[in-house]
N, C-alpha and C positions, 0 to 999 in steps of 0.2 A: 437372187431376185433378177427378173428379166427386165432390161431397160429398153424402152421403145423409143427410137429416134425419129424425128420428122424429117422429111425430104430436104427442107432448107437447112437444117442442122447438119445432115450428111454433107451436103455440097460445101457448106462452110468449112468443115473438117477437112474435106479432101483438098480444097485450095490451100488451107494452112499447111497440110502435110506436104504438097507440092512446093510450096515457098520454102519449107525448111530443107527440103532435098537440094533444090537448087543453090540455097546458100551454102549448105555443107559441101557441095561438089566445087563451088567456086573457091571457097577457103582452102579446100585441099589443093587446088590447082595454083592458086596465088602463093601457097607456102612452097610448092614444088619449083616455082619461078624464082625464088630467092626474094620475094616481094618486090620483084622489078617489073615495072610496066612493059617495058619494051620486050623482055624476055617472055613474059606472060602473054602478050598479043601474038607473038611469033609462034610460040609453042601450041596455043590453044585457038589459033585462027579458025580451023574446022568446027570445033566445039561451039564457038561463039556464033559462026555463021548457020549452024544446024537449027532446027525447029524443035520445040519441046511441047509434047502434047499432054493434055490432062484430060482424062475421062470423068464427066460429071455424072454421076449415077442419077437416075430417075426413080419415080416411084415403082416402075415396072420391074427394075432389076436390083431394088433394095432388098437384101437378104432378111429373113425374120430374126435371125440371131445376129446382132451387131458386132458380136466378138470376132475379130479377124481371125482367119485361120494362119498357122505357121506359114503357109505358102504365100500369103499375101504381104508379108513383111510386118515390121514393129508399128504399133500404134504410137500416137504422140503421148505426152504425159497426161495421165487422167486428172480430173478435177476432184479435190478432196476439201473436206470440211475445215473450218478455220482452227479447230482445236487440234485437228490431226496434221496440220501443216508445220513445216519446219520453222525455226526461228527466223531465218531470212525471209521466208515467204510471209510469215506474221508481220515482219517490219514493213514489206513492200506493201501488203494489203492496208496496214495502218496508215502508211504514208498517203495512199490513194484517198482514204477516209478524210485524213487531216486536210488535204489539199482541197478537197471538194467541200466539207462542211465547216472546217474550223473547230479549234479547241473548246470553245464556250458551247458550241451546239453538242459536241460529244460528251462533255462532262454533265451536261443538264439531261441528256438522254441516259447517261448511267445512272444519275441520281433517281431519274424517274423509273428506271428499271428496278433499282433496288426497292424503291418503295412499292412497286407493283407486285413483288415477291414477298412483301411484308417485312423486309429488312430496313425498318425505320431507324433503328438505332445506328447501323452501319451508314446510312445515308447522311445522318447528322454528323457522324464523326468524320465523314469524307469532306462534308461541307464545311465543318469548322476547321479541318486541317487546311483546306484551300483557301479560306479567308483570313489565316492566322499569318503574323509576321514571321521573319525568320527565326527570331530567338524562340518564340512559342513552338515553332515546328520542330526545332532542335529538342526542347524539352518533351514533347509528345514522342519523337522518335526514340529518345532514351527510354521513356517509360514503356513503349512497345517492345524494345529490346531488353527490358528489364536492367538497364544501366543506371546506377545510382538512384534507383527508384524510392520515391518518397512513400512510406507506408502510412496510411491513414491510422490514427488512434482509434480503437474500439471505444464504445461508449463508457466501459468500464474503466480502461486505461485513462481516458480523458478526466473522468470524475477522480481518479486517483491523483492525477497532475493538478486538478483544480484544488484538492485538499493540500497536497504537498507545498504548492506555491501559495497557499492561503489567499486564493484569488476571491474578489467579489464578482457578482455577475457582469458588471460593467467592464472590470478588468478582462474577464474571459472573452466577452464579445469584442473588445478592442484587440486582444491578442490574436483572435481568429481572423478578424478582418484584415490585419497587418500581414498575416502569413498568407492569406488567400489571395491578397493583391500581388504577391510575389510568385504565385503558381505553386504554393506549398500548402496544398489542401490537407491539412494534418487533423484539425479539430473538428469535431461534429458540431452540429448547431446547438445552441444552449438548450433547447426544449428538450433534446435527448439526455442531455445532463440532468434535467429536471426530472425526467421519466425515470432515470437510473437512481436518482436520490429517492424517489417514492419507494423503490424496491428495498431500500435499507430501513423502512420504518414497519413496525408491527400495524395491524389493522387500524385504521384512524378511528374506528369505534371504541378501541380500548385505550384511547389517549384523551385526557380530559386537560382542557385548557381554561385558566381564569386569571382575573386580574393578578393574582398573587401566588399563583403556582402554575406548574404544568407537570403532569405525572401519568403514568401508566397505571390504569385502574387495576390490572391484574398482572402480577409478575409472571403468572403462568404463560401469558401470551408473549412477553419478552423473551422468556427463555426458550419457547417453541421457535421463535422467528430466529434467535441467535444460533440455536442448534441447526436449523435448516440452513443457515447462512455458512456456518462452518462446513456442513457436508456438501455445500456447493463448491468448496474449493477442490480444484482437479486432483490433487494429489493426497486427498483425505480419504474418500470412500472407496472401499474394496467390496467386491463382490462376495456375498455370503455373510456379511456381517450384519446381524440383526438385534443385537441386544448390547447397547453401549452406556457408558457412564460419564456424565460431564461434571467434572469438579470446577466450582467458581468460589471467589471470594467477594463478600459484600460489605458494605458498611456506610457510615454517614459522617458528615463533618459540616462545621459551619465556618463562614468566611465573612469578614467585615471590611469596611471600607470600599464597598462597592460604589459605582457612579450613580447618582441621583438625577434622572432625566427630568424634563418638564412634562411629566405626564401625571395626570390626575390618579391619585389612588385613594378611592373612598374608604377604604378599610384601613388606612394608615393608623398606627398606634404607636406606642412605645415599643412594642414587641414585633410589629409588622411594618417594614419599611424597605425601600430599595437599597438602603446602605448594608443590609445584612442579607446573607444568602445561606440557605441550608440544602446541601444536595446529598441525595442517597443513591447509590449505584452498586453495580456488581462488574465483575471482570472475570470472563471465562478463562481458566488455566490449562486444564488438561482434559482430554476426551481419550477414554481408554475402551477396550473391548471387555465387557463385562465377564465374559467366560474365561478368557486366557490372561486378561490383565496386560494385554499389549497395548502401547501407547499409539493410538490413532492419530492424534493431533496434539501438538504442544505449543502453547503461547510462547512466541520467541522473545517476547518483551512484557513479561508479567507485571513489571512495575511501571510500565509507561501508559500513557493516555490513549494509546492507539486501539485497545480493545475494551476502554472505559464505557460501558453501557449505563445511560443515566436511567434511574428508576423514577425519580421525581426532583424537581427544583422548587423551592419554597423561598419567598421573601420574609424571613422571620429570624429572631435571634435564636442561638443555639442555647437553649435553656434546658435544665434537667427534664422538665416536663415534656418538652418537644422531643428530645432524644427518646425518652422512655415510650411515648406514644408511637413514634415512627417505628422504632424497633419491634415493639410488641405487635403492630399491624403487619410488618413484613414477615416476622416469625409465624404468625397466625397462617399467612398465605404460603409459606414455605412447608408448614405442616400438612396442607392440603393439596400438595403438589402432586400431578399424575405424570406419567412419563410422556415425553414428546413422541408424536407418531410422525415421522418424515418418510415421504414417498420418494424413493430412489430406484429408478429404472424398473418401475413397477413392484418394487419390493417395500413393504412397510417396515422402516427401520425405528426401533424403539430406543428412545435416549431417556435415561433416568437422570435426575440432578441431585447434586450434593452440594451445599453451599456452607462457607465458613465466614462468621462474622469477625474479620480481622483487619479490614480497612478502617481502622478507628485509632484515635490517639489516647493519651492517658486520661483525659478529661472524660471522654465517653466511656472508657472502662470503668473509671471511677463511678460514674452515674449508674451503669449497669450492675456494678456489684454492690452499690449501696455503701461505698466506703466514704466515710465522712470527710476526709482531708485528702488533698491531692499529694501530700508528702507521705501518706501511709500506704503500706504496700497492699495492692488489692487481692493478693493471693493468701497471705498469711497474717495480714493486719498489723505487722510490726511498725511501729512508730520510729521517726528518725533518731531518737535516742537509744532504741533498742537494736538498730540495724547493724552496729558495730560490734555487738556481742555475738559473734558467729555461732557459739556453741548454743545459746538460748534460741536463737533465730531458727537453727536447724531442728530444734525440738518443737517448734510451734506448729499446730495443725493448719493444713493447707486447705483452701477453698477450691476443690477440684473443677469446680463449675467455671472458675475464672480462667482456666487453661484455654477456654475456647476462644478467648479474645487475642491470642497470639502475643507477641513480643513487641510489636510497633518498632520495627527495625530501623525505619527511617528517623524517628524521634529518638532512638537509642543513641545514633552519632550524635545528634545535637546535645542530649542530655550529658553524655560522657564527656564532651568537649566542654560544656559549661561547668561541669564538676572540676575539671582541670584547671580551668580559668579562676574559679572561686578560690580553690586551694592556693593558687599563686598570688591572688589579691590579699589573701589573710596570712600569708607566711610569716610576715614581720612580727605578728603578734599571736598567731597560731591559736586562734578560737574560731568556733563556728560562724559566729556572727560579731559585726563590730557595733559594741554596744555603747562605746564612748565616742565622744567627738574626736579624740586623738586617733583612735582606731579608724573611724570613718574617714579621716584625713589621710592617714597612711594607705587605707585601702585605695582611695580615689587617685592618689598619687601613683600607686602601682599599677593601677587599671589604665591610667592614661599612658604610662611608660610601655606597657605591654601591647596596647592598641597601636601605638606608634610603631614599635619595632615589627609587629606583624605586617603593618602596611608597608614599612620599607623594606623588609626581607623577603616576605612571601606575596606581598600585594593584596592582603586579605584585610577586610573591614570586619573587626572582631566586636562584638557585643555593642554595636551602634543602633540606636533607634532608627526605625523607617516610618515616615508618615503613613499612617493608616493601615500598616501591614507588619506590626511587631518590631522585630529587630533584624539585624543583618546576619544573625546565626542561622543559617540554613544547612541543608545536607551537603551541598557541594563545598561550602566553607569547611564543615566539620571532616570531610574526607581529607581534604588538602592539609587540614590541620594535623591529622594523625599520620598521613602519608609521609610529611616531613618531620619525623619523630625527633630526630636529633636536634633540629632548628628549634622545634617547639618546646622541648625540654630545657634548651638554653635560655631561651626567652622567658618562659614562665618560672623556671627554677624547680619544677616538679621532676620527680624520679623518672628517668627515661624507660627504665624497665617496666614501670606501670603503664606508661603511655603505649610502649610497643606491644604489651599484653592485651591491653584494651583493643588496640588496633587489630591484633589477630583475631580476637573474639567477634569484633564487629564485621571483619571481613569474612569470616567464616558464615556468620548468619546471614549476610547479604549476598553470599556467592551464588544462591539458586541451586546448589546442589546438596544432595542428602547429606547430614551431618551424623557423625558417630557420637551419638548423645552421651555415652559414658566417657568418652575422651574429653569432649568439651565440659562435660561437668566437673570432672577432675581439675582441668585447666582454669575453669573459671573460679572454683573454690580456692585454688592456689593464689590467683590473682586478688580475690577478695582479702585472703590473709595477708597479702604483701600490701594491700591498701591500708588495713588496719594496723599493721606494724609501722607503717610509715607516717600516716596521717590520721591517727586514731582521734584526734582532737576536731576532725570534720566529719559530720554526720553523713553517712553514705545516702546518696538520692534514692528515692524509691524506684525510679526507673533503672538505675544501675543495679540496685539490689535485686530486682526483678530477674535480671539477666544473670548475674553471678550466682545467685542462690536457687532460683526456680527455673532457670533456663533449661536445664536437662528435662525436667517434668513436662515443660511446655512442648518441647520438641517431641517428646514421646507421644505426646497426645495427638500430633499431626504426623502420624506414622506414614500416610500416604503420599505427602507432598512435602518438599523442602520447605523450611520455615522462611527462606529468603524470598521464595515466590508468593508468599501471603502478606507482603508488606502493604503499607498504606500509601506509597509513594504516588500511585496513580490518582488516588483521592484528593492529595494535596495539590498536585500540579494541575488538575482540572479546575480548581477554584480560580486559578490565574486566567484560564482560557475563556471564562464566562465573560469578563470584561470585554475581551476582544471580540467574541462572537456578538455580543450585544451591540458593540459599536459599529461593526463593519458587515455583519451578515443577517442583520434583522431589520424589519420595517418599523418606523417609529409612528406610524399613523394611529397606533391604539396599543394598549397594553397587552391585550390578548394577542394581537398580531406579533408583538415583540417576543412574548414568550413562546408563541407556536415556532417562530423561525428559529429561536436560540435552542429550543428543545429538539427541532429536527437537525439542526446543525450538529448537536452533541450525539444524535444517533448516526447520521450518515459518516461522520468522521471516526467513528468507532465501529463501523460495520465490518464483521470479520472477514468477508469475501473481498470487499474493497481494500481492506488493510492488507490482505495477503499478496495483491499485486502492486502495492505502493512500494516506493524505492525505500530499502532499509536504512536505519540509522548508520551514519559513519562513525562507528564506535572506535575509541581508543582503548584497546585491551590491555589491561595490566596484568602481568603474572602474579599469581598468588604466592605469598611467602611460603618458605618451606614448612614453617610451624602450622601455617594455616592449612596446608594440604595434609598434615598429619591429622587434623581434626576432622577431615571430610571423609565420606565413604569411598575408599579407594576403588571397590568394584565399579562404582557409577562413573568414577573419573576415567577408568580404563574403557568403558562402553561408549561413553561420550567426551572425548579428550578436549573439545571445545566448550565444555559446559561452563567452566569459570569465566 
């Protein structure tokens, strides 16, 4: 590109060029004189007295091409743009601007320039940094450099923390404000938590709320939503899978001793009140590929409340009529179920459903099998006086329809413990019941002695009533009771081999691993014979009889899943959560609002996707006994060594 210079510009350049030549010549002569003034004046007297002429060009003798030829000598340093200048030149030019305009003027011009090109976000950032104190500037610089950066929780992670810490809305907002004040912007605003909760509910049109109940109108909608949430877990869905099968367990249970709030209940009666709660629910257990049988997803804690999905909650007593009506209604809906169609990456995934009615206790099983007495076996109909005659019992016809109700493994621990305790209480007179005053006195004295020793030696409260919630005999107490078999045998006076064998059977049933039904059938029958030989005077309880005599048949009925994964633990544990949710997580302005909040809390705390990112339980894993391992499926233990 040809550059055209004006006459005045050329004259100025010539003067600058001549000036540089004089200075250069002077510096050279000054160095030769050794930087001595007298020597310089003597050696350069003629040069100093001579004239130095400069030719100033005019418009007539200005060449059209300003580029000097090689014969005219070297031109001065050309002017360059700022971005092409060296670092020292940039600093020099910057200093000129700072001295002329000042720092505030330049910063304001910079912010204005950013906004003029549409960089409003960068302008805000620069302005925020400019106005911050030294501490905040340090934090921001570290974040820019990714040093000790604080990562904000996603909405899903924040909800999982909300659930794990059992926070209320007020507590969450307080925690967020405290962290924000310290520049730790970890938690999203609460309205995003609320939005995330809404994704954990089936369509609102399928949920009905009233003064005395809250329920899903159609179990189909709840199953569809649950299947979709399971497939939302990153590690679950795989391309190409289109036909899946979801195994789940369901059941119902009543709970008494609930809190009675100052809320009007027009429908209140002997059967309907706040003091009684009846919950129906289901728990997803395993999702498999229907074609290959491969396990796509496995519930890691099938006995926990973490995947407990509520079907309905009602304020009513657990009566036989109520049990039958609820179970019949759910069974009718199950018969009309259709596969869930889930859209994954543009592909319609079909999920079929199979549900097992095993989350029940002995009382519900008794009602559903029309068994007249709780002490009568629901499978073969044997009475207490008949159960110790093993030969006749084994010949009795079995009601195979009763296999579907499982073994109630949680209550099995408790009933076996209570059997050992009652044998211990009656050892001094060796009859099934204390019919005389003397026997009652001896039984009470032994009971007090046993209770005291268990409290002193194992820290257990044995067979003591609890206000409004039955007694102290629960699953955890029973497990420690059998785990310390030697101490238990010494305190109770019951044969240690019987206690150990019951512990092995209960351990195998609760392991969550497939059991070798033939091996456990033989082992259980040997245990029953040991019981009869040692304590034939004490009638075997129906729950213990069901395990020892019919356990093999029930296990074979559930060939697709381990019997331990079909337990009722989750149902029993959730009854306690209702009190907490109603107290801390529900509005009290009306009964309908209370029921709605409690039902929603039950739903979002059991959402499969949210539960998958929650912090897992800190489990204390106990190794299974060698005898227990012998009763389990060896192939499954090899493929999943952490299964027990």
